[in-house]
C-alpha positions in Angstrom: -92.3 -26.9 201.9 -94.7 -28.2 199.0 -93.9 -25.2 196.9 -90.0 -25.8 197.2 -90.6 -29.5 196.5 -92.9 -28.6 193.5 -90.1 -26.3 192.0 -87.7 -29.4 192.2 -89.9 -30.8 189.4 -86.6 -31.3 186.9 -85.0 -33.5 189.8 -88.2 -35.6 190.2 -88.2 -35.9 186.5 -84.6 -37.3 186.0 -84.9 -39.4 189.4 -88.0 -41.1 188.2 -86.6 -41.6 184.6 -83.4 -42.8 185.9 -85.3 -45.4 188.3 -87.7 -46.4 185.7 -84.7 -47.2 183.5 -82.8 -49.4 186.0 -85.6 -51.0 187.5 -88.4 -51.3 184.9 -90.5 -53.4 187.2 -91.2 -50.6 189.6 -93.2 -48.7 187.1 -94.3 -51.0 184.2 -97.6 -51.6 186.2 -98.6 -48.0 185.1 -98.6 -48.6 181.4 -99.2 -52.4 181.0 -102.8 -52.1 181.2 -103.0 -54.5 184.1 -104.6 -51.8 186.4 -108.0 -50.2 184.7 -109.9 -47.9 187.2 -113.4 -47.3 186.1 -112.7 -49.3 183.3 -110.0 -47.1 181.8 -106.3 -47.2 181.3 -104.7 -46.2 184.2 -102.6 -43.7 182.2 -105.4 -42.1 181.1 -107.0 -41.7 184.7 -103.7 -40.5 185.9 -103.8 -37.7 183.4 -107.5 -36.6 184.1 -105.9 -36.2 187.5 -103.3 -33.7 186.4 -106.0 -31.9 184.5 -108.2 -31.8 187.2 -105.6 -30.3 189.4 -105.2 -27.8 187.1 -108.7 -27.0 186.7 -109.0 -26.2 190.5 -106.4 -23.6 190.3 -108.3 -21.7 187.8 -111.2 -19.3 188.4 -113.4 -17.4 185.9 -111.1 -14.3 186.6 -108.5 -16.2 185.1 -110.4 -16.6 181.9 -111.1 -12.7 181.9 -107.3 -12.3 182.3 -107.1 -13.2 178.6 -108.9 -10.1 177.7 -106.3 -8.2 179.5 -103.3 -9.3 177.7 -104.9 -10.4 174.2 -102.0 -9.6 172.1 -99.3 -11.6 174.1 -101.6 -14.6 174.9 -102.5 -14.9 171.0 -98.9 -14.3 169.9 -98.2 -17.1 172.2 -100.9 -19.7 171.5 -100.3 -19.1 167.5 -96.6 -19.6 167.7 -97.1 -22.7 170.0 -99.4 -24.2 167.3 -97.2 -23.0 164.5 -93.2 -23.5 165.5 -93.8 -27.0 167.3 -95.8 -28.8 164.6 -94.1 -27.5 161.8 -90.7 -28.3 163.2 -92.0 -31.7 164.3 -93.0 -32.8 161.0 -89.7 -31.3 159.5 -87.4 -33.4 161.7 -89.6 -36.5 161.1 -89.1 -36.2 157.4 -85.3 -34.9 157.6 -84.4 -37.4 160.1 -85.9 -40.2 158.2 -87.8 -41.4 161.6 -89.6 -44.7 161.3 -93.4 -44.5 161.5 -93.8 -45.1 165.0 -91.3 -42.2 166.3 -92.5 -39.9 163.5 -96.1 -40.3 164.5 -95.0 -39.8 168.1 -93.1 -36.8 167.7 -95.6 -35.0 165.5 -98.0 -35.8 168.0 -96.1 -34.3 171.1 -95.3 -31.4 168.8 -99.1 -30.5 168.5 -99.8 -30.9 172.2 -100.5 -27.6 174.2 -98.0 -26.2 176.6 -97.4 -28.0 179.7 -98.1 -26.7 183.6 -94.3 -27.2 183.9 -93.6 -24.1 181.8 -95.4 -22.1 184.8 -92.7 -23.1 187.1 -89.8 -22.7 184.5 -91.2 -19.1 184.0 -91.2 -18.1 187.9 -87.7 -19.5 187.9 -86.6 -17.2 185.0 -88.3 -14.3 186.4 -90.6 -13.9 183.5 -94.4 -13.2 183.3 -95.8 -16.0 185.3 -99.4 -14.4 184.9 -99.0 -14.6 181.1 -97.6 -18.1 181.6 -100.3 -19.4 183.5 -102.9 -17.6 180.9 -101.1 -19.1 178.0 -101.1 -22.8 179.2 -104.7 -22.6 180.0 -105.5 -21.0 176.7 -103.2 -23.4 174.6 -105.1 -26.4 176.8 -108.5 -25.2 175.6 -107.4 -24.8 171.9 -105.7 -27.8 171.8 -109.0 -30.0 172.4 -109.7 -29.0 168.7 -106.2 -28.2 167.1 -104.2 -31.1 168.4 -106.3 -33.8 166.7 -106.6 -31.6 163.5 -103.1 -30.7 163.5 -101.9 -34.6 164.0 -104.0 -36.1 161.7 -103.2 -33.6 159.1 -99.3 -33.9 159.7 -99.0 -37.4 160.8 -101.4 -38.8 158.3 -98.4 -38.9 155.9 -97.1 -42.0 158.2 -100.2 -43.5 159.4 -104.0 -42.8 158.8 -105.2 -41.0 161.8 -108.8 -41.3 163.4 -109.1 -37.5 164.3 -112.9 -37.9 165.4 -111.3 -40.5 168.2 -108.3 -38.3 169.2 -110.7 -35.5 169.6 -113.1 -37.6 172.1 -109.9 -38.5 173.8 -109.1 -34.9 174.3 -112.5 -34.0 175.4 -112.7 -36.9 178.0 -108.9 -36.6 179.3 -108.5 -32.6 179.1 -111.8 -30.8 178.7 -114.1 -32.6 181.4 -111.7 -32.6 184.0 -110.5 -29.1 183.4 -114.1 -27.8 183.7 -115.2 -30.1 186.6 -112.0 -28.3 188.2 -113.2 -24.9 187.5 -116.5 -25.6 188.8 -115.4 -27.1 192.0 -113.0 -23.8 192.4 -116.7 -21.9 192.0 -118.7 -23.9 194.2 -116.9 -25.6 196.6 -114.0 -23.1 197.2 -112.9 -24.2 200.4 -112.3 -27.8 199.7 -110.4 -26.7 196.1 -108.3 -24.1 198.5 -107.0 -26.9 200.5 -106.5 -29.2 197.3 -104.9 -26.2 195.3 -101.9 -26.4 197.9 -100.9 -30.1 196.9 -102.0 -30.2 193.5 -99.1 -28.7 191.9 -96.8 -31.2 193.5 -99.2 -34.1 193.1 -99.2 -33.1 189.4 -95.5 -33.5 188.9 -95.3 -36.6 190.5 -98.3 -38.1 188.5 -96.5 -37.2 185.3 -93.4 -38.6 186.5 -95.4 -42.0 187.0 -96.8 -41.9 183.3 -93.6 -41.3 182.0 -91.8 -43.7 184.0 -94.2 -46.4 182.9 -93.9 -45.5 179.3 -90.2 -45.7 179.7 -90.3 -48.8 181.4 -92.7 -50.4 179.3 -90.6 -49.2 175.9 -86.9 -49.5 177.3 -86.0 -52.3 174.5 -87.1 -49.9 171.9 -85.6 -46.8 173.3 -82.3 -48.6 173.5 -82.7 -49.7 169.7 -83.6 -46.3 168.9 -81.9 -44.0 171.5 -79.3 -41.9 169.3 -82.0 -40.8 166.7 -84.7 -40.3 169.2 -82.7 -38.3 171.4 -81.6 -36.3 168.6 -85.0 -35.7 167.2 -86.4 -34.4 170.5 -83.3 -32.3 171.5 -83.8 -30.4 168.1 -87.7 -30.1 168.5 -87.5 -28.4 172.0 -84.3 -26.2 171.4 -86.3 -24.9 168.4 -89.2 -23.9 170.3 -87.4 -22.2 173.1 -85.2 -20.4 170.5 -87.7 -19.5 167.6 -90.6 -18.8 170.2 -88.3 -16.2 171.9 -87.1 -14.4 168.5 -90.6 -14.7 166.8 -91.7 -12.7 170.0 -89.0 -10.1 169.6 -90.2 -10.0 165.9 -93.8 -9.4 167.2 -92.4 -6.6 169.1 -93.0 -8.0 172.9 -91.1 -6.9 175.7 -88.4 -8.8 177.4 -90.4 -10.6 180.1 -93.0 -11.5 177.4 -90.4 -13.0 175.0 -89.0 -15.2 177.7 -92.4 -16.5 178.6 -93.4 -17.1 175.2 -90.1 -18.7 174.5 -90.8 -21.3 177.5 -94.3 -21.9 176.7 -93.4 -22.8 173.2 -90.5 -24.9 174.1 -92.4 -26.9 176.9 -95.0 -29.3 175.7 -97.6 -31.3 177.9 -95.8 -34.6 177.2 -98.1 -36.4 179.5 -100.6 -35.6 177.2 -98.7 -36.9 174.4 -97.7 -40.0 176.0 -101.1 -40.8 177.2 -103.0 -40.0 173.8 -100.3 -42.5 172.1 -100.7 -45.2 174.4 -104.7 -45.0 174.0 -106.2 -48.3 172.5 -107.9 -46.5 169.8 -104.4 -44.9 168.6 -102.7 -47.9 169.0 -105.1 -49.6 166.6 -104.4 -47.3 163.9 -100.7 -49.0 163.3 -100.7 -51.9 161.2 -97.3 -52.8 162.8 -97.8 -53.4 166.7 -93.9 -52.5 167.2 -94.5 -49.3 165.6 -97.4 -48.8 167.6 -95.1 -49.2 170.6 -92.7 -46.7 169.5 -95.4 -43.9 169.4 -95.5 -42.9 172.9 -91.6 -42.9 173.3 -90.8 -39.5 171.8 -93.5 -37.8 174.7 -91.7 -40.0 177.4 -88.1 -38.6 176.3 -89.5 -35.2 175.8 -90.8 -34.4 179.3 -87.1 -35.1 180.4 -85.4 -33.2 177.5 -87.8 -29.9 177.8 -87.6 -29.9 181.7 -83.7 -29.8 181.9 -83.5 -27.3 178.7 -86.0 -25.2 180.5 -84.3 -25.0 183.7 -80.9 -24.3 182.4 -82.4 -21.6 180.6 -84.1 -20.4 183.6 -81.0 -20.3 185.3 -79.4 -18.2 182.8 -82.0 -15.7 182.4 -82.3 -15.5 186.2 -78.8 -14.2 186.6 -79.4 -11.7 183.9 
């Protein structure tokens, strides 16, 4: 039952997005700063819960699995952090995006693969073990690469504090994942029960985060909808397509090519939205309107990559 509900994450994302758009008041509390658990923004805490949920599904054997498929994992991670960031910065310049949208698009393009890719990989009958391993590897590598790449590529539009972004990555990603892995190792009975519901909880939590951003930014989305939708669709379409093609050039098998294409095309949009909404990131913009625009590409990204991935999985599944 829970597994079936989790596999419908594309439906939950679409419903949550539409709901937040039609009735913003039902979601705006997530992103307006009125609720601050432990003195932290609610969005950051929610994403920490998602990362903790990812951690409790991992064991030390999962890390050893990287050694069993080094070529495929390395190829996927390298393509993840080259195709998407390069595409993001090219689109930002070619489409003439305003600074807020440009920085937001580049930020989400520099994020690691999202856990939703594991479900899409399963639906596409590709290599699920490779997908899980790539997601784990890219998430850990992103702790360093996301701040570095974002600072380098987005620095043309706004000066990015890479050290502050790195601290956010450690707090939001590294610590919860490590805590989850340790809980799985030393409290296995508890984490086994939690792991049954954590994927569905993660899906619903990301829907909340995205809904909050959309509710808060609805006027800005309306004002920039055309160029925003075009840039996000092109970003993810390029990721899926180039990921698959270049994996083929590298000599990977059909199942691995599909997996790499999915992993590259699907970003951790919840992470992008959370980082772009943090106080330290917002403070870097001299114009508050542009700062408010930065999380919007990540919010729209979460819908676009899930829909594209689901359609692609349906096509590949039939083949």
